[in-house]
C-alpha atoms as one frame of an Amber mdcrd trajectory, in Angstrom:
protein
  25.232  36.302  12.837  24.124  38.381   9.954  21.253  40.914   9.950  19.395
  38.576   7.224  19.672  35.462   9.425  18.388  37.317  12.603  15.660  38.836
  10.669  14.770  35.278   9.378  14.972  33.756  12.863  12.772  36.236  14.510
  10.153  35.968  11.833  10.378  32.166  12.054   9.855  32.396  15.877   6.798
  35.025  15.240   5.243  32.999  12.548   5.186  29.839  14.742   4.208  31.620
  17.831   4.969  28.586  19.812   8.433  28.907  20.825   8.862  29.582  24.906
  11.695  32.211  25.803  13.725  29.335  26.536  13.360  27.817  23.474  14.014
  31.083  21.714  17.335  31.610  23.803  18.468  28.010  22.933  18.058  28.578
  19.269  19.658  32.015  19.328  23.000  30.396  20.403  23.075  28.570  17.110
  24.232  30.058  14.075  23.236  27.679  11.298  20.182  28.850   9.937  18.400
  25.616   9.003  18.843  24.374  12.568  17.302  27.591  13.881  14.373  26.855
  12.284  14.260  23.090  13.165  10.741  22.007  13.618   9.074  19.096  15.622
   6.608  17.129  13.311   3.995  14.321  14.662   3.800  11.843  11.592   0.797
   9.287  11.614   0.441   6.108   9.523  -3.332   5.053   9.405  -2.579   1.678
   7.718  -3.831  -1.315   9.345  -0.430  -2.895   8.867   2.837  -1.697  10.187
   4.151  -0.023   6.957   7.614  -0.029   5.861   7.725   2.537   3.172   6.156
   5.841   2.338   5.863   7.489   5.958   9.191   6.022   6.800  10.790   7.429
   3.824   9.477  10.973   4.451  10.405  10.685   8.002  13.740  10.048   6.860
  13.733  12.889   4.328  12.537  15.202   7.106  15.306  14.158   9.487  17.859
  14.802   7.105  16.784  18.393   6.700  17.306  18.554  10.566  13.629  18.213
  11.746  12.445  16.269  14.680   9.647  13.405  13.507   7.434  11.607  16.216
   6.231   8.773  13.950   2.985   6.989  15.179   1.543   3.564  13.579  -2.249
   2.965  14.227  -1.274  -0.550  13.334  -4.521  -2.647  13.551  -7.143  -3.830
  11.296 -10.124  -4.083  13.395 -11.890  -2.150  14.986 -11.476   0.355  12.181
 -12.576   3.502  14.139 -10.326   4.723  17.382 -12.051   5.764  20.493 -11.871
   9.537  21.986  -9.852   7.912  24.788  -7.272   6.262  22.442  -6.949   9.801
  20.418  -6.283  11.534  23.985  -3.134   9.370  24.151  -1.522  11.508  21.260
  -1.843  14.633  23.227   1.711  14.457  24.484   3.238  14.295  21.193   0.652
  16.711  19.388   1.364  19.115  22.081   5.234  19.171  21.415   4.804  19.197
  17.373   4.476  22.198  15.608   2.586  20.499  12.491   0.965  17.107  11.924
   1.245  14.907   8.877  -0.843  11.918   8.020  -0.020   9.087   5.821  -3.481
   8.145   4.148  -4.703   4.729   2.689  -8.097   4.660   1.049  -8.831   1.872
   3.076  -8.103   3.540   6.462  -9.167   7.281   5.256 -11.688   7.423   8.002
  -8.943   7.158  10.530  -7.240  10.365   9.047 -10.415  12.209   9.360 -10.563
  11.257  13.022  -7.017  12.502  13.788  -7.540  15.725  11.612 -10.648  16.512
  13.259  -9.159  15.836  16.789  -6.204  18.105  16.114  -8.354  20.811  14.928
 -10.575  20.570  17.823  -7.938  20.218  20.628  -5.247  22.194  19.149  -6.953
  25.280  17.301  -4.532  26.564  14.604  -2.454  23.531  14.433  -1.786  22.596
  10.860  -2.546  19.254   9.562  -1.142  17.889   5.987  -2.248  14.595   4.323
  -0.055  12.647   1.756  -0.311   9.035   0.512  -2.418   6.978  -2.026  -5.650
   8.255  -1.166  -4.550  11.851  -1.702  -3.109  11.273  -5.020  -6.581   9.844
  -6.096  -8.932  12.631  -4.830  -7.163  15.621  -2.811 -10.425  17.372  -2.753
 -11.741  14.797  -0.213  -8.877  15.416   2.143  -9.257  19.131   1.955 -12.319
  18.660   3.967 -10.322  17.983   6.790  -6.868  18.831   6.137  -4.954  22.061
   5.659  -3.138  20.671   2.668  -2.819  17.644   0.600   0.260  16.356  -1.082
  -1.413  15.035  -4.340   1.795  13.684  -6.247   5.196  12.350  -5.191   6.440
  14.137  -1.970  10.029  13.480  -2.177  10.809  17.083  -2.867   7.240  18.887
  -2.045   7.107  17.647   1.422  10.705  19.098   2.578  10.022  22.276   0.742
   6.610  22.752   2.507   8.253  22.422   5.935  11.010  24.651   4.959   8.841
  27.166   3.949   6.784  27.007   7.132  10.056  27.037   9.353  10.993  30.241
   7.524   7.773  32.013   7.697   7.303  31.906   3.925   4.296  31.345   1.895
   3.703  27.676   2.290   0.319  27.590   0.283   2.342  27.994  -2.939   4.234
  24.602  -2.319   4.138  22.272  -5.614   2.672  19.273  -5.722   0.338  20.221
  -2.865  -3.376  21.337  -2.972  -4.907  23.856  -0.588  -8.216  25.652   0.194
  -8.117  29.427  -0.948 -10.935  31.682  -0.499 -13.339  28.862  -0.079 -11.920
  27.031  -3.167  -9.731  23.876  -3.846  -6.606  24.933  -5.526  -4.188  22.691
  -6.997  -0.502  23.989  -7.122   1.964  23.020 -10.353   2.808  19.428 -10.332
   6.583  18.680 -10.279   8.055  16.307 -12.881   8.438  12.556 -11.904  11.242
  12.330  -9.150  14.272  10.400 -10.607  17.053  10.533  -8.304  15.945   7.564
  -6.123  19.627   6.543  -5.405  19.828   9.978  -3.614  17.137   9.203  -1.216
  17.705   8.372   2.471  17.181   4.860   3.975  13.696   4.101   5.348  13.449
   5.304   8.747  13.488   2.341  11.325  14.959   4.342  14.109  12.712   3.466
  16.960  13.643   5.711  19.441  11.004   8.137  18.543   8.309   5.722  16.920
   5.046   4.696  18.669   2.222   2.077  18.174  -1.258   3.510  18.976  -3.806
   0.514  19.630  -5.750   1.324  22.701  -2.682   2.726  24.298   0.384   4.535
  23.034   3.475   2.662  23.166   6.887   3.152  22.061   7.806   0.812  19.272
  10.548  -1.924  20.310  12.234  -4.467  18.637  10.102  -7.228  19.909   6.951
  -5.227  18.953   8.399  -4.663  15.343   9.283  -8.313  15.071   5.618  -9.237
  15.973   4.075  -6.778  13.475   6.324  -7.463  10.768   4.951 -11.069  10.592
   2.806 -10.732   7.655   1.790 -11.952   4.388   2.912 -14.218   2.715   3.978
 -16.847   5.330   3.395 -15.019   8.572   7.252 -14.613   9.521   9.149 -11.528
   9.838   9.048  -9.901   6.462  10.593  -6.908   5.391   8.821  -5.302   2.299
  11.161  -3.046   0.050  10.378  -1.063  -3.190  13.254  -0.935  -5.645  11.597
   0.645  -8.396   8.482   3.387  -9.185   5.859   2.876 -12.040   3.878   0.087
 -13.554   3.428  -1.390 -17.175  -0.294  -1.525 -16.723  -2.711   1.422 -16.606
  -5.595  -0.602 -14.805  -8.984   1.099 -14.350  -9.373   0.086 -10.843  -5.843
   0.924  -9.533  -4.717   4.752  -8.490  -1.427   4.261 -10.117  -3.438   5.507
 -13.158  -3.705   9.025 -11.566  -0.021   9.352 -12.291  -0.632   9.112 -16.057
  -3.296  11.578 -15.594  -0.768  14.063 -13.998   2.159  13.446 -16.169   0.768
  11.962 -19.476   2.817   8.675 -18.637   3.907   6.575 -15.767   7.640   6.248
 -16.285   9.400   3.449 -14.625  12.254   4.680 -12.374  14.748   2.078 -10.801
  16.888   2.288  -7.881  20.580   0.998  -8.818  21.220  -2.519  -7.812  24.158
  -1.694  -5.642  21.920   0.877  -3.801  19.211  -1.632  -3.119  21.809  -4.125
  -1.479  23.278  -1.540   0.492  20.125  -0.577   2.149  18.979  -4.212   2.465
  22.333  -4.956   4.574  21.778  -1.776   6.497  18.221  -2.611   7.586  19.090
  -6.565   8.146  21.796  -5.508  10.253  19.447  -3.654  12.693  16.595  -6.205
  12.328  18.447  -9.568  12.171  15.183 -11.133  13.001  13.961 -10.735   9.396
  13.476 -13.979   7.814  11.925 -12.941   4.346  12.229 -10.190   1.870   9.245
  -9.004   0.062  10.217  -6.521  -3.020   7.087  -4.379  -3.604   7.694  -3.276
  -7.168   4.600  -3.338  -9.121   6.568  -5.512 -11.577  10.386  -6.833 -10.671
  10.876  -7.693 -14.240  10.832  -4.448 -15.711  14.394  -4.584 -14.879  16.754
  -5.483 -17.914  18.616  -9.195 -17.717  21.864  -7.460 -17.227  20.655  -5.733
 -14.033  18.809  -8.811 -12.831  22.087 -10.826 -13.183  23.876  -8.282 -11.013
  21.162  -8.233  -8.425  21.050 -12.005  -8.340  24.847 -12.267  -7.744  24.995
  -9.627  -5.014  21.982 -10.647  -3.201  23.026 -14.259  -3.100  26.642 -13.041
  -1.667  25.419 -10.448   0.805  21.696 -10.863   1.753  20.894 -14.640   1.226
  17.190 -14.352   2.593  14.327 -16.070   0.696  12.337 -13.350  -1.228   9.083
 -12.690  -3.262   8.397 -10.705  -6.230   5.306  -9.414  -8.312   5.789  -9.640
 -11.975   3.379  -9.340 -14.931   2.730 -11.651 -17.698   3.551  -8.605 -19.938
   7.340  -8.610 -18.932   7.668 -12.261 -17.845  10.370 -14.385 -19.301  11.783
 -17.607 -18.419  15.351 -16.930 -18.236  14.752 -14.063 -15.901  13.073 -16.102
 -13.309  16.067 -18.778 -13.727  18.582 -15.969 -12.896  17.028 -15.564  -9.682
  16.230 -19.113  -8.282  19.493 -19.639  -6.815  19.973 -16.296  -5.217  16.670
 -16.917  -2.940  13.300 -16.445  -5.123  10.799 -18.179  -3.161   7.535 -16.784
  -4.278   6.219 -14.991  -7.565   2.925 -13.313  -7.263   1.169 -12.382 -10.593
  -1.990 -10.685 -11.310  -4.791 -12.358 -13.476  -7.705 -10.528 -12.131 -10.418
 -12.379 -14.300 -10.663 -15.443 -16.408 -12.794 -13.474 -18.712 -10.944 -11.649
 -21.581 -13.952  -9.324 -21.980 -13.709  -8.224 -18.279  -9.956  -7.643 -18.684
 -10.626  -5.358 -21.652 -13.599  -3.648 -21.305 -13.969  -3.201 -17.395 -10.169
  -3.245 -15.928  -8.583  -1.658 -18.979  -5.918  -4.627 -18.604  -5.177  -5.240
 -22.061  -3.215  -8.665 -21.674  -4.237 -11.682 -23.730  -5.309 -14.625 -21.216
  -3.110 -16.805 -23.466  -0.067 -14.972 -22.447  -0.909 -15.106 -18.648  -1.534
 -18.664 -18.779   1.744 -19.419 -20.542   3.676 -17.532 -17.874   1.551 -19.557
 -15.202   2.501 -22.718 -16.899   6.304 -21.858 -16.931   6.345 -20.870 -13.342
   4.493 -24.086 -12.175   7.227 -25.766 -14.380  10.077 -24.421 -12.405   8.571
 -25.365  -9.005   7.947 -28.994 -10.337  11.509 -29.244 -11.209  12.277 -29.302
  -7.553  12.787 -25.688  -6.845  11.401 -24.177  -3.727   9.138 -21.629  -5.702
   5.493 -20.622  -4.467   3.033 -19.284  -7.122   0.424 -16.778  -5.856  -2.342
 -15.760  -8.518  -4.335 -12.689  -7.721  -8.124 -12.321  -8.805 -10.841  -9.665
  -8.346 -14.395 -10.871  -7.574 -17.905  -9.571  -6.839 -17.521  -7.015  -9.781
 -21.272  -5.836 -10.827 -19.923  -5.504 -14.296 -19.262  -9.255 -14.721 -21.983
 -11.460 -15.817 -22.393 -14.986 -14.567 -20.700 -16.448 -17.578 -17.818 -14.292
 -16.948 -17.417 -15.549 -13.328 -17.872 -19.036 -14.570 -14.949 -18.624 -16.840
 -12.921 -17.290 -13.982 -13.710 -20.425 -11.925 -12.721 -22.807 -14.974  -9.280
 -20.755 -15.397  -8.768 -21.035 -11.675  -9.618 -24.799 -11.892  -7.080 -25.150
 -15.165  -4.126 -23.900 -13.084  -1.799 -26.191 -11.164  -3.376 -26.961  -7.520
  -0.317 -25.767  -5.722  -0.830 -22.127  -7.123  -2.590 -20.101  -4.327  -5.441
 -17.888  -5.352  -5.625 -14.290  -3.847  -9.139 -13.423  -3.934  -9.891  -9.598
  -3.604 -13.488  -8.260  -3.803 -13.692  -5.233  -6.092 -13.045  -1.898  -4.161
 -13.776   1.179  -5.886 -10.693   3.628  -5.065 -11.879   7.452  -5.452 -10.160
   9.062  -8.540  -9.919   5.802 -10.578 -11.813   5.316 -13.915 -13.757   2.288
 -12.375 -14.940   4.621  -9.424 -16.189   7.214 -11.909 -17.888   4.501 -13.795
 -19.595   2.960 -10.886 -20.701   6.435  -9.821 -22.461   7.171 -13.185 -23.888
   3.659 -12.981 -25.286   4.264  -9.584 -23.593   1.373  -7.720 -21.873   3.871
  -5.532 -22.697   7.323  -4.060 -21.201  10.700  -4.890 -18.578  12.142  -2.520
 -20.201  12.680   0.870 -19.151  12.248   4.487 -19.699   8.423   3.739 -17.025
   8.651   1.081 -14.481   7.929   3.749 -16.098   4.501   4.172 -13.617   1.490
   4.245 -12.825   0.744   0.714 -11.782  -2.655   0.944 -14.653  -5.366   1.381
 -14.848  -8.778   2.528 -18.604  -9.541   1.875 -20.573 -10.064  -1.406 -22.528
  -7.200  -2.534 -23.293  -7.626  -6.135 -22.669 -11.162  -7.153 -24.346 -13.419
  -4.736 -24.641 -16.535  -7.377 -23.245 -20.030  -7.569 -20.520 -19.199  -9.828
 -18.886 -16.886  -7.176 -19.372 -19.363  -4.301 -17.609 -21.820  -6.639 -14.491
 -19.363  -6.907 -14.565 -19.182  -3.286 -14.833 -22.622  -2.402 -11.986 -23.565
  -4.860  -9.824 -20.957  -3.072 -10.562 -22.518   0.365  -9.954 -26.124  -0.953
  -6.622 -25.026  -2.299  -5.664 -23.584   0.983  -6.745 -26.426   2.865  -5.312
 -29.402   0.742  -1.875 -29.626  -0.681  -2.872 -32.165  -3.323  -6.098 -32.256
  -5.251  -6.711 -35.859  -6.472  -8.216 -36.609  -9.811 -11.932 -37.316  -8.143
 -11.748 -33.783  -6.421 -11.028 -32.082  -9.943 -13.757 -34.014 -11.592 -16.194
 -33.412  -8.868 -15.452 -29.684  -9.433 -15.914 -29.616 -13.086 -19.352 -31.199
 -12.508 -20.353 -28.382  -9.906 -19.139 -25.868 -12.669 -21.096 -27.590 -15.366
 -23.857 -25.347 -17.199 -26.731 -27.902 -15.900 -25.593 -27.684 -12.019 -25.380
 -23.777 -12.680 -28.846 -23.656 -14.289 -30.264 -25.650 -11.334 -28.588 -23.500
  -8.564 -29.993 -20.138 -10.518 -33.184 -21.105  -8.979 -32.203 -20.532  -5.320
 -32.427 -17.094  -3.593 -29.459 -14.810  -3.609 -29.296 -14.918   0.300 -28.442
 -18.531   0.264 -25.306 -18.074  -1.686 -24.397 -14.987   0.580 -24.611 -17.426
   3.777 -22.561 -19.871   2.137 -19.905 -17.463   1.095 -19.867 -16.351   4.924
 -19.532 -20.001   6.005 -16.354 -20.396   3.772 -14.986 -17.167   4.794 -15.491
 -18.281   8.840 -13.803 -21.464   7.798 -10.750 -19.600   6.170 -10.631 -17.428
   9.059 -10.238 -20.334  11.393  -7.583 -21.952   9.192  -5.487 -18.629   9.271
  -5.711 -18.387  12.922  -4.506 -22.106  13.344  -1.603 -21.356  10.940  -0.649
 -18.164  12.700  -0.666 -20.306  16.144   1.734 -22.777  14.355   4.051 -20.156
  13.244   4.173 -18.493  16.872
C-alpha cells in the first residue's frame, strides 16, 4: 500500500471517528482505496406510498460505489406523524450507519423533520442530508433541520458528497447542495442537467436490506412488496417507471418549474428504448407478481414516432403487460396512440386542470387552448369506443381561491360534456413551496410565510376556499361517474338543470357550511366505494 493511500485511509478513519479497532484492522487488510472508505448509509423515504423511483435510484448509485445502504420506507398515509416509540425502532439501523439521507416529498415533509430531529437528538454529530422534490423547491426550509440539502438532480451530487465524506475531504463544497455556513444558507454551484440516463443503474429492489416502518420496523418481503404495490389506478400490483425527464409545460403550481429557474429551461432527456425494455425485464423477472406497468413520464408522447414504434414492438414481444401513460394535449397525436394499442396500452391520463381558459392562462400558466384539449379527449374516447380496452383519466384541480363561481361552473359543464366513461381525478389545490402559485398565494394572504407550520401536509382533501354549489356539482359528477358505468339521457338532463344559472342563483343563498357538509358526505361515500373495490380486488 502506498504512503498516499495509507494517509488517506487514516484520515478517513480519524474524520469519521466511529470505526472500532476491529473494523479498522478489517479495512486495513484491503488495498482498494474506495472500498477502504466504504460507508454505511441509512436512507429513509417518507412518502405515504411505497416509492419505486428516486430513493431506489440513489440507493443503487451508492451501492455501485461500494457503499452499504439500509433503505427504510415510511409507507403509510395515515396517521401522518410517527410516535416516538416508532422512531425508536430505527435505532439499530441508525446506530450502524454513518450518515442519514432522507427522500422528502412536500406532502410528507413533516416526517423528514421528525426523523432529522430524532437523529440529531439521539446521535449527536451524525449528519442528515435531504433530497427530493421538496428540497428542489425550498432548500432553505430543509436547512432548518438537515445538515445539507440536495436542491437539484442528485445523480452525480449525492455520490460526490458521500465520496468526499468518506475520504475526509471538504464535503460542504459539493455542487447541487445547499448548506449552512456561519449562520447563513449557502447554495453551491448547480450542475448542468444530467443527460446520461442510460448509464444509470437499475432501481434498487434488493429486499435484503430494505424495511417498512409502520408501528414496527419489519424487513420488506416479496409478500409485503406485492401488497404495497397494489396502487392507482386499478389496485393491482403496479410497477411505476420513468423513461424520461422533463415536461413540456411550466405550470405555476408544479415544482418542475424550479428546474427552469435553475437552468433557464427544462430539457427533455430520454432513456433509450432498449434500455427501458431491459430494466423492465429485470424487475419483472424478480417481481413476477406485477400485473400493470405505470409509466411516470410527465408526457410519454414527447418521444418521436420512430421511437414509439420501436417501443411498441419490443414491449409487445418482451413485456406484454397492460400499461398506462400520461400525455399532454400539446403533444397528443392519434397516430402515436394507435402505435401503442396492440402492445398493451390500457390507460391514458391527461391533465385538463380547469374548464376555464382564463384560469388555465392567468392562474396556472398553462397556455394550452381548451379546444385542443377537447379534441384530444374526443379522439381518445373514440379509440375506446372502437372496442379497444382503453381507459381515460382526466385531471382537474378544484378549491382554487383565484377562481370565480363562473369559472367553476365552466369546469362542471366541461366535465359534463366529456364521455361518461372518462374518469375525473379531482385534486384540491395545493401550494407547493417555491412555485409561482405559492408565492402569489403568500403575497395575497391565502397562506402564511415560512414557519414551523410550513411543514404542514401540503395535499388537501377538504374545501377551504370554494364552499359553494358549483364546487359541489364537480364533486357530485365525479362520484356519479365512479358509481355508474352508464349515464342515461335523463341523468345528463338532470345534471344540466342542476348546473343552470337559475338553480345556481337559488343555491347561492345557502350558507357556505351547507356545501362543505355536502362535500364531506360525498367524500365519505367515495371512501366507502373505494374500500369496497379494494375488498373485491383482494
